[in-house]
C-alpha positions in Angstrom: 167.4 84.5 13.5 168.6 88.0 14.1 168.0 90.0 17.3 164.3 91.5 17.7 165.5 95.0 17.5 162.7 97.1 19.3 160.4 94.4 19.9 159.6 93.5 23.9 161.0 90.5 25.3 159.4 88.3 28.3 162.4 86.2 29.7 164.3 85.1 32.9 166.4 87.3 34.6 169.9 86.1 35.1 169.2 84.3 38.5 165.8 82.9 37.3 164.0 84.1 40.5 162.1 86.7 38.8 160.7 87.7 34.8 161.6 90.7 32.8 159.8 92.6 30.3 162.7 94.2 28.4 163.1 95.9 24.8 165.5 94.4 22.8 168.4 96.3 22.3 170.6 94.2 19.8 174.0 93.0 20.7 172.6 90.6 23.5 171.4 93.8 25.5 167.9 94.6 26.5 166.5 97.8 28.1 164.5 96.4 31.1 161.2 97.8 31.7 159.6 95.7 34.3 160.1 92.6 36.5 157.3 90.4 37.6 156.9 87.3 39.7 155.2 84.9 37.4 155.8 84.4 33.6 151.9 85.1 33.2 152.3 87.9 35.1 155.2 89.6 32.8 153.4 88.1 29.5 150.1 90.2 30.4 151.5 93.4 31.3 153.9 92.9 28.0 150.6 92.6 26.2 148.9 95.9 27.7 152.4 97.3 27.1 152.2 96.5 23.2 149.2 98.1 23.1 149.7 101.3 24.9 152.9 101.6 22.3 151.5 100.3 19.3 148.4 102.7 20.1 150.6 105.6 20.8 153.1 105.0 17.4 150.7 103.4 14.8 152.7 100.9 14.8 153.4 96.3 14.8 155.0 95.3 18.1 155.9 91.4 18.5 156.3 90.1 21.9 159.0 87.8 21.8 159.7 84.3 24.7 162.5 82.6 25.6 161.8 79.6 22.9 161.8 82.3 20.0 163.7 85.7 21.7 167.6 85.8 20.9 168.1 88.4 23.7 169.6 86.3 26.3 173.1 88.6 27.0 174.0 90.1 30.3 174.2 93.8 29.9 170.4 94.8 31.0 169.7 97.8 31.8 166.9 100.2 33.5 
């Protein structure tokens, strides 16, 4: 599977203390948008963010979770 560049990813942070919503940048890098205490809250915000972004750009945007997202690199940026 190739990296979902430009897609939203809901993943645990490096220490597995929080969940992050980020945008896949390719090469294992992601731009972290927000951090959450739980996967449910992160997923809820990602769905809302997808709606905001898709409504603005009239495009489709996929949300990936750990089981289908290859963005597991340590190159997270804010």
